[in-house]
N, CA, C and O atoms as a printed pandas DataFrame, in Angstrom:
     atom_number atom_name residue_name chain_id  residue_number  x_coord  y_coord  z_coord
0              1         N          UNK        A               1  216.869  154.747  134.178
1              2        CA          UNK        A               1  217.112  155.676  135.253
2              3         C          UNK        A               1  218.575  155.558  135.636
3              4         O          UNK        A               1  219.134  154.462  135.661
4              5         N          UNK        A               2  219.180  156.674  135.930
5              6        CA          UNK        A               2  220.584  156.685  136.306
6              7         C          UNK        A               2  220.780  157.331  137.656
7              8         O          UNK        A               2  219.836  157.803  138.291
8              9         N          UNK        A               3  222.015  157.340  138.073
9             10        CA          UNK        A               3  222.375  157.962  139.343
10            11         C          UNK        A               3  223.121  159.251  139.040
11            12         O          UNK        A               3  224.040  159.276  138.220
12            13         N          UNK        A               4  222.716  160.316  139.707
13            14        CA          UNK        A               4  223.373  161.602  139.562
14            15         C          UNK        A               4  223.958  161.967  140.914
15            16         O          UNK        A               4  223.243  162.001  141.916
16            17         N          UNK        A               5  225.250  162.239  140.947
17            18        CA          UNK        A               5  225.895  162.633  142.198
18            19         C          UNK        A               5  225.770  164.137  142.373
19            20         O          UNK        A               5  226.072  164.914  141.467
20            21         N          UNK        A               6  225.314  164.533  143.566
21            22        CA          UNK        A               6  225.184  165.953  143.886
22            23         C          UNK        A               6  225.834  166.204  145.239
23            24         O          UNK        A               6  226.093  165.271  146.000
24            25         N          UNK        A               7  226.093  167.463  145.527
25            26        CA          UNK        A               7  226.707  167.816  146.805
26            27         C          UNK        A               7  225.700  167.659  147.942
27            28         O          UNK        A               7  224.488  167.629  147.726
28            29         N          UNK        A               8  226.229  167.560  149.144
29            30        CA          UNK        A               8  225.364  167.489  150.329
30            31         C          UNK        A               8  224.509  168.749  150.447
31            32         O          UNK        A               8  223.347  168.674  150.844
32            33         N          UNK        A               9  225.084  169.916  150.102
33            34        CA          UNK        A               9  224.331  171.172  150.182
34            35         C          UNK        A               9  223.157  171.154  149.206
35            36         O          UNK        A               9  222.056  171.577  149.558
36            37         N          UNK        A              10  223.380  170.667  147.981
37            38        CA          UNK        A              10  222.286  170.595  147.006
38            39         C          UNK        A              10  221.218  169.619  147.482
39            40         O          UNK        A              10  220.026  169.872  147.308
40            41         N          UNK        A              11  221.637  168.505  148.083
41            42        CA          UNK        A              11  220.664  167.537  148.601
42            43         C          UNK        A              11  219.844  168.166  149.722
43            44         O          UNK        A              11  218.636  167.947  149.805
44            45         N          UNK        A              12  220.491  168.941  150.580
45            46        CA          UNK        A              12  219.770  169.630  151.655
46            47         C          UNK        A              12  218.770  170.629  151.069
47            48         O          UNK        A              12  217.645  170.743  151.556
48            49         N          UNK        A              13  219.180  171.351  150.026
49            50        CA          UNK        A              13  218.264  172.287  149.357
50            51         C          UNK        A              13  217.082  171.543  148.749
51            52         O          UNK        A              13  215.941  171.995  148.845
52            53         N          UNK        A              14  217.358  170.406  148.127
53            54        CA          UNK        A              14  216.278  169.598  147.543
54            55         C          UNK        A              14  215.314  169.106  148.617
55            56         O          UNK        A              14  214.097  169.160  148.440
56            57         N          UNK        A              15  215.864  168.627  149.729
57            58        CA          UNK        A              15  215.033  168.112  150.817
58            59         C          UNK        A              15  214.117  169.213  151.357
59            60         O          UNK        A              15  212.922  168.989  151.554
60            61         N          UNK        A              16  214.670  170.383  151.593
61            62        CA          UNK        A              16  213.888  171.509  152.109
62            63         C          UNK        A              16  212.813  171.938  151.116
63            64         O          UNK        A              16  211.646  172.086  151.477
64            65         N          UNK        A              17  213.215  172.133  149.874
65            66        CA          UNK        A              17  212.284  172.625  148.861
66            67         C          UNK        A              17  211.221  171.595  148.511
67            68         O          UNK        A              17  210.065  171.949  148.283
68            69         N          UNK        A              18  211.601  170.328  148.466
69            70        CA          UNK        A              18  210.616  169.298  148.127
70            71         C          UNK        A              18  209.504  169.249  149.173
71            72         O          UNK        A              18  208.338  169.049  148.831
72            73         N          UNK        A              19  209.858  169.429  150.437
73            74        CA          UNK        A              19  208.838  169.468  151.488
74            75         C          UNK        A              19  207.921  170.661  151.338
75            76         O          UNK        A              19  206.706  170.545  151.497
76            77         N          UNK        A              20  208.501  171.806  151.031
77            78        CA          UNK        A              20  207.704  173.026  150.874
78            79         C          UNK        A              20  206.784  172.946  149.659
79            80         O          UNK        A              20  205.684  173.499  149.673
80            81         N          UNK        A              21  207.234  172.258  148.605
81            82        CA          UNK        A              21  206.460  172.183  147.365
82            83         C          UNK        A              21  205.625  170.908  147.264
83            84         O          UNK        A              21  205.005  170.660  146.230
84            85         N          UNK        A              22  205.600  170.100  148.318
85            86        CA          UNK        A              22  204.855  168.841  148.359
86            87         C          UNK        A              22  205.241  167.908  147.204
87            88         O          UNK        A              22  204.386  167.315  146.546
88            89         N          UNK        A              23  206.544  167.799  146.981
89            90        CA          UNK        A              23  207.080  166.899  145.963
90            91         C          UNK        A              23  208.075  165.958  146.631
91            92         O          UNK        A              23  208.616  166.259  147.695
92            93         N          UNK        A              24  208.307  164.817  145.991
93            94        CA          UNK        A              24  209.392  163.968  146.460
94            95         C          UNK        A              24  210.710  164.656  146.121
95            96         O          UNK        A              24  210.750  165.565  145.291
96            97         N          UNK        A              25  211.787  164.216  146.767
97            98        CA          UNK        A              25  213.098  164.791  146.468
98            99         C          UNK        A              25  213.431  164.577  144.994
99           100         O          UNK        A              25  213.935  165.489  144.339
100          101         N          UNK        A              26  213.157  163.384  144.466
101          102        CA          UNK        A              26  213.425  163.107  143.055
102          103         C          UNK        A              26  212.585  163.991  142.139
103          104         O          UNK        A              26  213.086  164.491  141.132
104          105         N          UNK        A              27  211.323  164.186  142.475
105          106        CA          UNK        A              27  210.461  165.034  141.649
106          107         C          UNK        A              27  210.932  166.482  141.661
107          108         O          UNK        A              27  210.875  167.167  140.640
108          109         N          UNK        A              28  211.398  166.949  142.822
109          110        CA          UNK        A              28  211.912  168.317  142.903
110          111         C          UNK        A              28  213.166  168.466  142.054
111          112         O          UNK        A              28  213.326  169.456  141.341
112          113         N          UNK        A              29  214.058  167.476  142.133
113          114        CA          UNK        A              29  215.275  167.525  141.322
114          115         C          UNK        A              29  214.927  167.519  139.840
115          116         O          UNK        A              29  215.510  168.277  139.064
116          117         N          UNK        A              30  213.986  166.674  139.442
117          118        CA          UNK        A              30  213.585  166.626  138.034
118          119         C          UNK        A              30  212.967  167.951  137.602
119          120         O          UNK        A              30  213.214  168.406  136.486
120          121         N          UNK        A              31  212.173  168.575  138.460
121          122        CA          UNK        A              31  211.581  169.873  138.152
122          123         C          UNK        A              31  212.675  170.908  137.898
123          124         O          UNK        A              31  212.629  171.643  136.911
124          125         N          UNK        A              32  213.657  170.958  138.797
125          126        CA          UNK        A              32  214.744  171.915  138.618
126          127         C          UNK        A              32  215.544  171.632  137.350
127          128         O          UNK        A              32  215.977  172.560  136.668
128          129         N          UNK        A              33  215.740  170.356  137.033
129          130        CA          UNK        A              33  216.456  169.999  135.805
130          131         C          UNK        A              33  215.679  170.460  134.571
131          132         O          UNK        A              33  216.258  171.017  133.639
132          133         N          UNK        A              34  214.376  170.226  134.570
133          134        CA          UNK        A              34  213.554  170.630  133.424
134          135         C          UNK        A              34  213.530  172.146  133.260
135          136         O          UNK        A              34  213.657  172.658  132.148
136          137         N          UNK        A              35  213.367  172.861  134.374
137          138        CA          UNK        A              35  213.333  174.327  134.323
138          139         C          UNK        A              35  214.692  174.863  133.860
139          140         O          UNK        A              35  214.754  175.772  133.032
140          141         N          UNK        A              36  215.758  174.307  134.388
141          142        CA          UNK        A              36  217.092  174.755  133.997
142          143         C          UNK        A              36  217.372  174.494  132.527
143          144         O          UNK        A              36  217.949  175.342  131.846
144          145         N          UNK        A              37  216.971  173.334  132.033
145          146        CA          UNK        A              37  217.162  173.016  130.625
146          147         C          UNK        A              37  216.370  173.970  129.742
147          148         O          UNK        A              37  216.881  174.448  128.729
148          149         N          UNK        A              38  215.118  174.251  130.122
149          150        CA          UNK        A              38  214.299  175.192  129.360
150          151         C          UNK        A              38  214.897  176.595  129.404
151          152         O          UNK        A              38  214.862  177.315  128.406
152          153         N          UNK        A              39  215.446  176.987  130.553
153          154        CA          UNK        A              39  216.055  178.316  130.677
154          155         C          UNK        A              39  217.268  178.448  129.762
155          156         O          UNK        A              39  217.473  179.496  129.150
156          157         N          UNK        A              40  218.070  177.390  129.668
157          158        CA          UNK        A              40  219.230  177.436  128.776
158          159         C          UNK        A              40  218.816  177.476  127.313
159          160         O          UNK        A              40  219.438  178.165  126.505
160          161         N          UNK        A              41  217.765  176.737  126.975
161          162        CA          UNK        A              41  217.302  176.692  125.587
162          163         C          UNK        A              41  216.503  177.928  125.192
163          164         O          UNK        A              41  216.400  178.250  124.009
164          165         N          UNK        A              42  215.935  178.625  126.182
165          166        CA          UNK        A              42  215.087  179.797  125.942
166          167         C          UNK        A              42  215.478  180.914  126.901
167          168         O          UNK        A              42  214.727  181.215  127.829
168          169         N          UNK        A              43  216.646  181.539  126.696
169          170        CA          UNK        A              43  217.143  182.517  127.666
170          171         C          UNK        A              43  216.259  183.756  127.824
171          172         O          UNK        A              43  216.407  184.483  128.806
172          173         N          UNK        A              44  215.360  184.011  126.902
173          174        CA          UNK        A              44  214.497  185.180  127.005
174          175         C          UNK        A              44  213.251  184.965  127.847
175          176         O          UNK        A              44  212.509  185.916  128.096
176          177         N          UNK        A              45  212.999  183.726  128.298
177          178        CA          UNK        A              45  211.804  183.438  129.083
178          179         C          UNK        A              45  212.068  183.585  130.570
179          180         O          UNK        A              45  213.147  183.240  131.053
180          181         N          UNK        A              46  211.081  184.098  131.298
181          182        CA          UNK        A              46  211.188  184.162  132.753
182          183         C          UNK        A              46  210.639  182.849  133.340
183          184         O          UNK        A              46  210.093  182.019  132.613
184          185         N          UNK        A              47  210.788  182.675  134.630
185          186        CA          UNK        A              47  210.392  181.436  135.291
186          187         C          UNK        A              47  208.916  181.086  135.040
187          188         O          UNK        A              47  208.595  179.940  134.724
188          189         N          UNK        A              48  208.039  182.054  135.180
189          190        CA          UNK        A              48  206.608  181.763  134.999
190          191         C          UNK        A              48  206.305  181.364  133.554
191          192         O          UNK        A              48  205.436  180.525  133.315
192          193         N          UNK        A              49  207.009  181.957  132.592
193          194        CA          UNK        A              49  206.809  181.572  131.187
194          195         C          UNK        A              49  207.325  180.163  130.930
195          196         O          UNK        A              49  206.718  179.404  130.174
196          197         N          UNK        A              50  208.436  179.814  131.555
197          198        CA          UNK        A              50  208.969  178.454  131.424
198          199         C          UNK        A              50  207.980  177.448  132.006
199          200         O          UNK        A              50  207.712  176.415  131.394
200          201         N          UNK        A              51  207.443  177.746  133.177
201          202        CA          UNK        A              51  206.454  176.848  133.792
202          203         C          UNK        A              51  205.226  176.701  132.902
203          204         O          UNK        A              51  204.685  175.603  132.777
204          205         N          UNK        A              52  204.782  177.785  132.286
205          206        CA          UNK        A              52  203.635  177.723  131.390
206          207         C          UNK        A              52  203.945  176.825  130.194
207          208         O          UNK        A              52  203.095  176.037  129.778
208          209         N          UNK        A              53  205.145  176.934  129.639
209          210        CA          UNK        A              53  205.553  176.082  128.512
210          211         C          UNK        A              53  205.581  174.614  128.926
211          212         O          UNK        A              53  205.176  173.747  128.152
212          213         N          UNK        A              54  206.054  174.326  130.136
213          214        CA          UNK        A              54  206.074  172.951  130.626
214          215         C          UNK        A              54  204.654  172.405  130.798
215          216         O          UNK        A              54  204.394  171.240  130.494
216          217         N          UNK        A              55  203.747  173.238  131.279
217          218        CA          UNK        A              55  202.344  172.830  131.425
218          219         C          UNK        A              55  201.734  172.550  130.060
219          220         O          UNK        A              55  201.044  171.546  129.883
220          221         N          UNK        A              56  201.981  173.423  129.103
221          222        CA          UNK        A              56  201.456  173.227  127.747
222          223         C          UNK        A              56  201.988  171.935  127.130
223          224         O          UNK        A              56  201.237  171.201  126.487
224          225         N          UNK        A              57  203.266  171.657  127.319
225          226        CA          UNK        A              57  203.857  170.425  126.785
226          227         C          UNK        A              57  203.214  169.201  127.420
227          228         O          UNK        A              57  202.966  168.204  126.742
228          229         N          UNK        A              58  202.944  169.273  128.716
229          230        CA          UNK        A              58  202.305  168.160  129.413
230          231         C          UNK        A              58  200.874  167.954  128.914
231          232         O          UNK        A              58  200.428  166.818  128.754
232          233         N          UNK        A              59  200.161  169.049  128.670
233          234        CA          UNK        A              59  198.798  168.949  128.147
234          235         C          UNK        A              59  198.802  168.311  126.762
235          236         O          UNK        A              59  197.957  167.466  126.466
236          237         N          UNK        A              60  199.737  168.706  125.920
237          238        CA          UNK        A              60  199.829  168.140  124.574
238          239         C          UNK        A              60  200.177  166.655  124.639
239          240         O          UNK        A              60  199.612  165.850  123.899
240          241         N          UNK        A              61  201.096  166.298  125.513
241          242        CA          UNK        A              61  201.468  164.890  125.670
242          243         C          UNK        A              61  200.271  164.085  126.168
243          244         O          UNK        A              61  200.062  162.951  125.736
244          245         N          UNK        A              62  199.491  164.661  127.068
245          246        CA          UNK        A              62  198.299  163.981  127.582
246          247         C          UNK        A              62  197.265  163.753  126.508
247          248         O          UNK        A              62  196.648  162.688  126.464
248          249         N          UNK        A              63  197.055  164.743  125.625
249          250        CA          UNK        A              63  196.062  164.574  124.572
250          251         C          UNK        A              63  196.537  163.557  123.543
251          252         O          UNK        A              63  195.717  162.820  122.994
252          253         N          UNK        A              64  197.836  163.494  123.266
253          254        CA          UNK        A              64  198.368  162.488  122.345
254          255         C          UNK        A              64  198.200  161.103  122.948
255          256         O          UNK        A              64  197.798  160.171  122.251
256          257         N          UNK        A              65  198.503  160.953  124.245
257          258        CA          UNK        A              65  198.345  159.663  124.912
258          259         C          UNK        A              65  196.884  159.231  124.932
259          260         O          UNK        A              65  196.583  158.047  124.778
260          261         N          UNK        A              66  195.972  160.189  125.123
261          262        CA          UNK        A              66  194.553  159.868  125.142
262          263         C          UNK        A              66  194.093  159.417  123.761
263          264         O          UNK        A              66  193.330  158.457  123.648
264          265         N          UNK        A              67  194.546  160.098  122.707
265          266        CA          UNK        A              67  194.194  159.707  121.344
266          267         C          UNK        A              67  194.720  158.318  121.027
267          268         O          UNK        A              67  194.024  157.529  120.389
268          269         N          UNK        A              68  195.935  158.004  121.458
269          270        CA          UNK        A              68  196.521  156.691  121.223
270          271         C          UNK        A              68  195.722  155.621  121.945
271          272         O          UNK        A              68  195.465  154.554  121.387
272          273         N          UNK        A              69  195.330  155.897  123.176
273          274        CA          UNK        A              69  194.540  154.942  123.945
274          275         C          UNK        A              69  193.203  154.671  123.262
275          276         O          UNK        A              69  192.776  153.521  123.163
276          277         N          UNK        A              70  192.543  155.730  122.793
277          278        CA          UNK        A              70  191.263  155.566  122.097
278          279         C          UNK        A              70  191.432  154.753  120.818
279          280         O          UNK        A              70  190.592  153.914  120.496
280          281         N          UNK        A              71  192.518  155.003  120.092
281          282        CA          UNK        A              71  192.780  154.257  118.862
282          283         C          UNK        A              71  192.998  152.784  119.144
283          284         O          UNK        A              71  192.510  151.928  118.406
284          285         N          UNK        A              72  193.724  152.483  120.204
285          286        CA          UNK        A              72  193.988  151.099  120.563
286          287         C          UNK        A              72  192.723  150.376  121.030
287          288         O          UNK        A              72  192.553  149.183  120.780
288          289         N          UNK        A              73  191.835  151.114  121.713
289          290        CA          UNK        A              73  190.588  150.518  122.177
290          291         C          UNK        A              73  189.681  150.152  121.013
291          292         O          UNK        A              73  188.950  149.165  121.090
292          293         N          UNK        A              74  189.716  150.933  119.935
293          294        CA          UNK        A              74  188.875  150.683  118.769
294          295         C          UNK        A              74  189.378  149.502  117.960
295          296         O          UNK        A              74  188.595  148.868  117.254
296          297         N          UNK        A              75  190.652  149.191  118.043
297          298        CA          UNK        A              75  191.255  148.130  117.236
298          299         C          UNK        A              75  190.861  146.749  117.701
299          300         O          UNK        A              75  191.291  145.755  117.117
């Protein structure tokens, strides 16, 4: 984990939005970073499509982790 310096205005935006979205300030910042990175990599996608892609990636990661856990339990 590293430290990222941001402006006071961005921190205020994070604080406000994190409360509205029921996320920690760090989780809100990470969400915005992930969405922004996906937007740069996929300029043709709208926000809802980016969120759907993030959900799909999380589901796939969860199923891989579950398969790994099951494999380790059998060993």
